[in-house]
C-alpha positions as CSV (number, residue, x, y, z in Angstrom):
1,M,0.0,0.0,0.0
2,T,1.3,3.4,-0.8
3,E,1.4,6.3,1.6
4,P,-0.9,9.3,1.0
5,T,2.0,11.7,1.0
6,A,5.7,11.4,0.6
7,S,8.6,13.8,0.3
8,L,12.2,13.5,-0.7
9,H,14.9,16.2,-0.4
10,R,18.4,15.7,-1.7
11,R,21.3,18.2,-1.6
12,L,23.7,17.1,-4.3
13,A,27.1,18.0,-5.6
14,L,26.9,17.7,-9.4
15,D,29.8,17.1,-11.7
16,G,27.7,17.8,-14.9
17,T,28.4,14.4,-16.5
18,P,25.7,12.6,-18.4
19,E,25.9,9.8,-15.8
20,A,25.0,12.1,-13.0
21,V,22.0,13.6,-14.9
22,R,20.8,10.0,-15.7
23,A,21.1,9.1,-12.1
24,L,19.0,12.0,-11.0
25,R,16.3,11.3,-13.6
26,G,16.3,7.7,-12.4
27,L,15.8,8.9,-8.8
28,V,12.8,10.9,-9.8
29,G,11.3,8.1,-11.8
30,S,11.9,5.5,-9.0
31,F,10.4,7.8,-6.4
32,L,7.2,8.1,-8.5
33,R,7.0,4.5,-9.6
34,D,7.4,3.4,-5.9
35,R,4.2,5.3,-5.2
36,G,2.2,3.8,-8.0
37,V,2.1,6.8,-10.2
38,P,1.0,6.0,-13.8
39,E,3.8,5.6,-16.2
40,D,2.6,8.4,-18.5
41,V,2.8,10.8,-15.6
42,V,6.2,9.4,-14.5
43,R,7.5,10.1,-18.0
44,A,6.1,13.6,-18.2
45,V,7.4,14.6,-14.7
46,T,10.8,13.0,-15.4
47,L,11.1,14.8,-18.8
48,A,10.2,18.2,-17.3
49,F,12.6,17.6,-14.4
50,A,15.4,16.6,-16.9
51,E,14.8,19.9,-18.8
52,A,15.0,21.9,-15.6
53,L,18.1,20.0,-14.5
54,D,19.8,20.7,-17.9
55,N,19.0,24.4,-17.5
56,A,20.4,24.4,-13.9
57,I,23.6,22.8,-15.2
58,E,24.0,25.1,-18.2
59,H,22.7,28.4,-16.8
60,G,22.7,28.0,-13.1
61,G,26.3,27.2,-12.3
62,S,25.5,23.6,-11.2
63,T,28.1,22.1,-13.5
64,H,30.4,21.7,-10.4
65,G,28.1,23.1,-7.8
66,E,25.4,22.2,-5.3
67,L,21.9,21.5,-6.4
68,N,18.9,21.0,-4.1
69,V,16.1,18.8,-5.4
70,W,12.7,18.3,-3.6
71,L,10.0,15.9,-4.6
72,R,6.6,15.8,-3.0
73,Y,3.9,13.3,-3.8
74,T,0.3,13.3,-2.6
75,D,-2.6,11.3,-4.0
76,R,-3.7,14.4,-5.9
77,F,-0.4,16.0,-7.2
78,I,3.4,15.9,-7.6
79,V,5.7,18.8,-7.0
80,V,9.3,18.9,-8.2
81,S,11.6,21.7,-7.2
82,L,15.2,22.5,-8.1
83,L,17.4,25.2,-6.5
84,D,20.7,26.0,-8.2
85,P,23.3,28.5,-7.2
86,G,23.0,30.5,-10.4
87,G,22.5,34.1,-11.2
88,D,20.1,36.5,-9.6
89,T,18.0,37.2,-12.7
90,V,15.9,35.0,-14.9
91,P,14.6,36.4,-18.2
92,L,10.9,36.1,-17.6
93,G,7.9,37.6,-19.3
94,R,5.6,36.5,-22.0
95,P,6.5,33.1,-23.5
96,V,8.2,33.6,-26.8
97,A,7.9,31.0,-29.5
98,P,11.3,29.7,-30.5
99,D,12.5,30.1,-34.0
100,P,11.3,26.9,-35.8
101,N,14.8,26.4,-37.2
102,A,16.5,26.8,-33.8
103,E,18.0,23.7,-32.2
104,R,17.5,25.1,-28.7
105,G,15.2,27.3,-26.7
106,R,12.2,25.1,-26.1
107,G,12.8,24.1,-22.5
108,F,10.2,26.2,-20.8
109,Q,7.6,25.3,-23.4
110,L,8.3,21.7,-22.8
111,M,8.1,22.0,-19.0
112,N,4.8,23.9,-19.3
113,R,3.4,21.3,-21.6
114,M,4.3,18.4,-19.3
115,M,3.3,20.0,-16.1
116,D,0.3,21.9,-14.9
117,A,2.2,24.8,-13.4
118,V,5.8,26.0,-13.6
119,R,7.2,28.8,-11.5
120,V,10.7,30.3,-11.7
121,R,12.1,32.5,-9.0
122,S,15.5,34.1,-8.7
123,Y,17.0,35.3,-5.4
124,P,18.9,38.6,-5.0
125,R,21.8,36.9,-3.3
126,G,22.0,34.3,-6.1
127,G,20.2,31.1,-6.9
128,T,17.3,30.2,-9.0
129,R,14.4,27.9,-8.0
130,V,12.3,26.1,-10.6
131,S,9.1,24.5,-9.1
132,M,6.7,22.4,-11.1
133,L,3.4,21.0,-10.2
134,R,1.6,18.1,-11.9
135,Y,-1.9,16.9,-11.0
136,L,-2.3,13.2,-11.1
137,H,-5.9,13.4,-12.5
138,R,-6.2,16.0,-15.2
């Protein structure tokens, strides 16, 4: 029987290697599967998490830094949050459609498509938090 709520917090030192990224994605997937989350939701949350993680590594200074990851599961929703040591500003505003010929620049669109809510917050002393919510029953 699964518990009605569960949380996981990990403070990690990343080396930015593909193996470390795979391991973190695997951690998220295992956490959700262990709670009986449907596989389509596991894939969506893991994909959104992977995109946020890639952004933290590329833009947030987590290539060789500390990253905090929180997961929260209830019988109604899942929350995934990442805090990286990156800069104090995030370029936010109205979503801009990427150039159809561009090979990059679709991360936030992808996260918003996979999740029900995505919030990004930068802190004046440095650090950026990406928090994403996914309802289990849409």
